[in-house]
Each structure stands twice: as structure tokens, then as C-alpha cells.
C-alpha positions, -999 to +999 in steps of 0.1 A: +782+141+413+794+159+382+818+130+373+800+100+389+770+082+375+738+092+392+724+062+410+687+058+404+660+038+421+625+031+409+593+027+429+566+012+407+571-007+375+538-001+357+534+010+321+545+046+327+578+035+342+588+019+308+590+053+292+616+063+318+635+031+316+638+036+278+649+072+281+675+063+308+689+036+286+698+064+262+713+084+291+735+056+305+765+080+305+747+101+331+728+076+352+724+040+361+694+022+376+707+003+406+674-006+424+638-013+414+609-017+438+574-031+431+549-047+455+547-076+431+580-095+433+579-109+397+573-074+383+602-060+403+625-088+391+614-084+355+622-047+355+654-050+374+670-078+354+676-060+321+695-032+338+713-054+364+695-036+393+686-050+427+649-059+431+628-051+461+592-054+472+595-029+500+605+008+494+617+010+530+641-019+524+653-003+492+660+030+509+678+012+538+701-009+516+708+014+486+728+046+483+706+065+459+710+100+443+675+100+427+643+081+427+615+077+402+581+073+419+556+057+394+527+046+415+489+051+414+474+082+431+463+064+462+497+047+467+516+078+477+523+069+513+557+082+524+580+077+494+584+114+486+588+123+523+615+097+527+633+111+497+631+146+512+643+133+546+673+115+530+681+143+506+673+122+476+661+140+445+629+126+430+608+124+398+572+116+404+546+106+379+513+126+378+489+130+395+501+140+430+484+125+460+446+128+462+450+142+497+459+178+491+472+182+527+497+154+521+508+170+488+513+203+505+534+185+532+556+169+505+561+202+487+571+219+520+595+191+529+611+191+494+616+228+495+632+226+530+655+198+519+666+217+488+662+186+466+654+186+429+618+176+421+602+169+387+566+158+378+557+139+347+537+163+327+553+153+295+529+173+273+550+204+283+580+188+267+565+184+233+583+206+208+550+218+194+539+229+230+569+252+231+558+267+198+523+272+211+535+289+243+557+313+223+530+321+198+503+328+224+524+355+240+516+376+209+479+368+207+447+381+220+435+349+236+397+345+240+390+310+252+403+274+255+386+241+247+401+210+262+392+174+253+400+139+266+374+118+248+385+082+247+378+046+257+378+029+291+413+017+304+414-018+317+435-010+348+414-020+378+425+008+401+418+034+374+381+026+375+377+034+412+374+071+420+387+067+456+419+053+441+424+072+409+405+105+416+384+099+385+392+106+349+397+143+353+424+138+380+441+108+366+439+112+328+425+145+315+448+163+340+474+164+311+451+188+292+443+209+323+480+211+331+490+221+295+463+248+296+479+262+328+513+260+313+504+281+282+476+303+296+485+309+332+468+302+366+432+292+370+410+313+394+377+294+394+363+260+383+326+251+378+322+214+370+294+189+363+299+151+360+276+122+354+274+084+351+256+078+318+268+046+301+290+024+324+265+015+351+270-022+346+307-022+339+323-046+365+344-028+391+336+007+377+330+031+405+332+067+392+314+090+367+319+085+330+312+120+315+328+152+328+327+189+319+345+218+336+343+255+330+375+274+340+382+310+344+419+320+342+435+349+361+441+366+327+403+366+320+405+337+295+376+312+299+378+276+291+355+246+287+370+211+292+353+178+285+363+142+292+347+108+288+357+071+287+325+057+272+338+056+236+350+027+215+382+045+206+403+076+213+382+102+196+399+135+205+426+144+230+440+179+230+437+216+236+423+243+213+430+279+220+408+304+202+423+338+196+414+369+176+412+355+140+433+325+148+428+290+163+456+269+178+449+231+180+474+211+201+476+173+202+504+149+212+513+147+175+512+182+163+501+218+166+477+231+139+475+269+135+445+281+115+444+318+105+434+342+078+464+332+056+457+295+058+467+266+080+502+258+093+511+225+109+540+221+134+548+185+140+564+168+170+601+171+164+617+159+196+621+128+218+600+143+247+607+114+271+644+118+266+642+156+271+621+152+302+645+127+318+677+145+306+667+178+322+659+161+355+693+144+355+710+176+345+695+193+375+705+165+398+740+164+386+748+201+384+720+221+399+707+235+366+669+234+371+660+256+341+649+227+320+625+213+345+591+224+332+571+212+362+586+208+396+565+197+426+554+232+436+542+239+401+524+205+398+507+213+431+488+241+413+475+217+386+464+194+414+444+222+430+425+228+397+414+192+391+405+185+428+385+218+427+367+204+396+358+172+416+346+193+445+325+216+423+309+185+407+301+171+442+286+204+455+271+218+423+288+251+431+317+270+415+350+266+434+376+293+437+412+281+436+426+288+471+463+290+476+484+294+508+487+330+518+456+341+498 
């Protein structure tokens, strides 16, 4: 494996897969895409043709016909059937896009099977790979952190499945999860969630079957408290990011930069890396040689973020705070 090209397959060819295809094109000396699968035949063929891959409409047929080292699973939350479990059974490493399955029991099963198989796993929390997120994590280690404010305030996506909570999990699970995950990454584990959701503006939107305003209060194991808000009722992307309030200093993180506001003025740290390249390169490095140090979110880690957002959904449904339970606790 250290001399041969890594043979890669794709399941799902939606928008998010294009980021990985672009990154893998820059990594052609490490890997080649040999198979692409999508339920829609034309989409599978369109994605496969530029890279000279075989196109499939059935993951089972792809697994049966191809000898794969790694698979990228880029499907909606409700479409996780047995793709990851098949990878684990066949000893195939996998990269899965967020979020994990909405069924926590299934996600736990996948995590256990992946551990038992000893395969490399990675999950697409690309905010962790921003160069400015690394700076934030380093700086916060020296700060007295008080609270965090997370935002995902934007417009309504057009994707039909996104608008249906039973399919997407709702905006907190499918979209704002990036901000929740980044907070976990820089601030540590969450102990409790207390959430409140509502449907305020999109009652008459065709095919819209979820809430449209979301708030969640989080308590971290460190004692840090957080307030997170999300909505999709706006006409534009208003604010998406994480603010961390410390003693006499505020850190404001977005996908473009980190702003640090303190007694001596404001410092801005811009995005300086190709985060998609880095995310894919570290996965391939782990597959090729076993060095997993660059993988910033494997399946086990992503499972903890999934617990947080599903706890927020449960809290909103019950009107009660939910403690984050973990196996063995």
C-alpha cells in the first residue's frame, strides 16, 4: 500500500462530494478514484467519466465488483443503510460526510464494527481543518474561557430532503452541527443540553417539515456555558460562526478568519490553508501508512458530536434538559 495507488470508491455524488473529487485530483500520486455509485444513473456516470471510473447505481454491486482500499460515503443522514458496516466487514477504510446516521444505535454499531475491524475512519468536519481553527484551539489553552456563542443564521437550502426533519434531522443536526462540533473540538465535551425550537415563518413553504428557529444552551464538562442559535428563515447568510468569550478577550471564528479582540486591539488571522486538501491528504496518509495523527475527527469522535445534536432535538421535543449519556457512564 505504501507504493501502490489507493483505490477509492464513492457512494453519493451530491454537492459535498465535489470537494473531495477536487482534492483527490490534487492527490493523484496517492490515490485514484476507480468506482462511483449514485442511485441516479446519470449522476453516477457524470461523476465517474472525468476520472475514468466505473459507474454504479448499487453500492452492493460496486463492493462485489471492485477491489477498493477506501470509500467516501457522501449520502443524506437517512440514507446510511449498511455502507459503513460493509466497509468494516470487508476491511475497507472509509471517509463519511457529516452527520452520522440519525439512529444513534446504528451509529454505535458502526463505531464498534469499525474499531473491531481496525480500519481507518474519518468524518467530514472540515471546520477543524481551517488553519485559523488551529490557532483558536492553541490560544484557548492559555485563556480563562467563560462562555461560547454559536450561530448558523442563514437562508433556506433548496434540497428537498434537507427540509424534512425525518430525513435530515433538522437544521441543528444537518447544518449547524459544524458549529457544535467546532465548539466541542476547542472547548471539550458537552455534559448537558437544553434546547427550544419553533416554526415561525415557513408554515406555507412547500415540502417544509421541520422547525425553522432553534436555540440550544450547552454546559461543557469544563464549566463553560454556551448558547447556540440557528435559523433558515433569512434572505441571506447573516452569520455563521463561533464566538468564545474569555477574560478580557473575545475570539470570533468563521470559515474565513479568526478575529481576536483584546485590550491591545484587534488581531485578524485569515484562512491560510487548503482545508479540503489537508482533510483528504491526512485520510489517505492514514490509509497508506497507518499514521492517523492528522485525522481530526474519526468515527468515534464524531459520535460524540452526534450525541450532542440529537440530545438538543430530544430536549426541544420534551421541554427538558438532556444530559449527554455515554457508554459505560
